[in-house]
C-alpha positions as CSV (number, residue, x, y, z in Angstrom):
1,M,0.0,0.0,0.0
2,I,1.3,3.5,-0.9
3,R,1.2,6.0,1.9
4,R,-1.3,8.8,1.4
5,F,-0.7,12.5,2.4
6,G,-3.3,15.3,2.3
7,D,-7.1,14.9,2.1
8,A,-8.7,11.6,2.0
9,P,-10.6,10.8,-1.3
10,Q,-14.2,12.2,-1.3
11,S,-16.9,9.6,-1.4
12,G,-18.6,9.4,-4.7
13,R,-16.0,11.4,-6.6
14,S,-14.2,9.9,-9.5
15,Y,-10.4,10.3,-9.6
16,I,-8.0,10.0,-12.5
17,T,-4.8,8.3,-11.7
18,R,-1.9,10.6,-12.5
19,P,1.6,9.2,-12.0
20,G,4.4,11.7,-11.8
21,A,8.1,12.0,-10.9
22,Y,9.4,14.7,-8.6
23,A,12.9,15.5,-7.2
24,V,14.5,16.9,-4.1
25,L,17.3,18.9,-5.9
26,W,20.2,19.2,-3.5
27,D,23.7,20.5,-4.3
28,G,25.2,19.8,-0.9
29,K,24.3,23.3,0.4
30,R,21.0,24.4,-1.0
31,V,17.8,22.9,-2.3
32,L,16.3,24.0,-5.7
33,L,12.6,24.3,-5.7
34,T,10.1,25.6,-8.3
35,H,7.6,28.4,-7.5
36,Q,4.4,27.9,-9.6
37,A,2.5,31.1,-9.8
38,M,-0.8,29.9,-11.2
39,P,-3.4,28.7,-10.4
40,V,-2.4,29.1,-6.7
41,P,1.1,30.3,-5.9
42,E,3.1,27.6,-4.3
43,L,6.5,26.2,-3.7
44,Q,7.0,22.6,-5.0
45,L,9.5,19.9,-5.6
46,P,10.3,20.2,-9.4
47,G,8.6,17.5,-11.4
48,G,5.4,16.5,-12.9
49,G,3.2,14.0,-14.8
50,I,4.6,11.2,-16.8
51,D,3.4,11.4,-20.3
52,P,2.2,8.3,-22.3
53,G,5.3,6.5,-23.7
54,E,7.6,8.2,-21.4
55,S,9.5,6.7,-18.4
56,G,9.4,8.2,-14.9
57,I,13.1,9.1,-15.3
58,Q,12.5,10.8,-18.7
59,A,9.6,12.7,-17.3
60,L,11.7,13.9,-14.3
61,H,14.5,15.2,-16.5
62,R,12.0,16.9,-18.8
63,E,9.9,18.4,-16.1
64,V,12.9,19.6,-13.9
65,R,14.4,21.4,-17.0
66,E,11.0,23.0,-17.9
67,E,10.2,24.2,-14.3
68,T,13.7,25.3,-13.2
69,G,16.0,25.6,-16.3
70,W,18.4,23.1,-14.9
71,S,19.5,19.6,-16.0
72,I,20.1,17.0,-13.3
73,S,22.1,14.1,-12.3
74,L,19.8,11.4,-10.7
75,M,21.0,10.0,-7.4
76,V,18.4,7.6,-5.8
77,K,14.6,7.1,-5.4
78,L,13.4,8.1,-2.0
79,G,9.9,6.7,-2.1
80,T,6.4,7.0,-3.4
81,Y,3.3,8.6,-2.0
82,R,-0.2,9.5,-3.2
83,R,-2.5,12.3,-2.7
84,F,-6.1,13.1,-3.9
85,T,-6.5,16.7,-5.3
86,F,-8.2,18.8,-7.7
87,M,-6.0,19.9,-10.6
88,P,-7.5,23.2,-11.9
89,E,-5.1,23.5,-14.8
90,Y,-6.6,20.2,-16.2
91,D,-10.1,20.6,-14.7
92,L,-10.0,17.2,-13.1
93,W,-9.8,15.3,-9.8
94,A,-6.7,13.2,-9.6
95,E,-5.2,10.5,-7.5
96,K,-1.6,11.6,-7.9
97,I,1.0,8.9,-7.6
98,C,4.3,10.8,-6.7
99,H,7.6,9.1,-7.2
100,I,10.2,11.1,-5.2
101,F,13.8,11.1,-6.2
102,L,17.0,12.7,-4.8
103,A,18.9,14.5,-7.7
104,R,21.7,17.0,-8.0
105,P,21.3,20.0,-10.3
106,V,24.3,20.0,-12.5
107,L,23.9,22.6,-15.2
108,R,21.8,25.7,-15.5
109,H,20.6,26.2,-19.2
110,G,18.6,29.4,-18.6
111,P,15.3,30.4,-16.9
112,P,12.4,28.0,-16.7
113,T,10.6,27.4,-20.0
114,E,7.3,26.6,-18.3
115,R,5.0,29.6,-18.0
116,G,4.5,30.8,-14.5
117,H,7.5,29.0,-12.9
118,R,10.7,30.3,-11.4
119,S,13.5,28.5,-9.6
120,V,14.2,29.2,-6.0
121,H,17.3,28.1,-3.9
122,M,16.9,27.7,-0.2
123,S,18.6,26.0,2.8
124,P,17.3,22.6,3.6
125,R,15.4,23.9,6.7
126,Q,13.8,26.8,4.7
127,A,12.8,24.3,1.9
128,V,11.1,21.9,4.3
129,A,9.1,24.7,5.9
130,A,8.2,26.3,2.6
131,L,7.0,23.3,0.5
132,D,3.2,23.6,0.2
133,N,2.5,19.8,0.0
134,S,2.7,17.6,3.1
135,G,4.1,14.6,1.0
136,D,6.9,16.7,-0.5
137,Q,7.6,18.1,3.0
138,H,7.8,14.5,4.4
139,F,10.5,13.4,2.0
140,A,12.5,16.6,2.3
141,R,12.3,16.4,6.1
142,M,13.4,12.7,6.2
143,L,16.3,13.5,3.9
144,F,17.6,16.5,5.9
145,A,16.8,15.3,9.4
146,G,20.4,14.9,10.3
147,L,21.5,18.3,9.1
């Protein structure tokens, strides 16, 4: 069973399963997050949905570059969680299956190409506190607990 974070599913509501890949981007000193301005401003782990025909790792590399402007070196999978949420940008209720990785940002190519996103660097403590999603917070907190 995959651990759930956030709200329980609402009885009688249909949810579309949306697998995605996300990363805690850690360079040894700072964490690189993405700020998404719309539909609701929030700080997130960079990443997103896995498109048909795409592997989770391919999606992670693509999404991180779109949302932060950085390419990454993958390190290790930290775990998986799920959450039930409304996705206004797609006008659907989703059961998001979130695969979380630890990765290192290695090369900045420029600003994010995904509209409404900007990259933000923070200390691990700041990042854990700033993340707007309890599942993302959990994995960041577990990773940085010893710092």
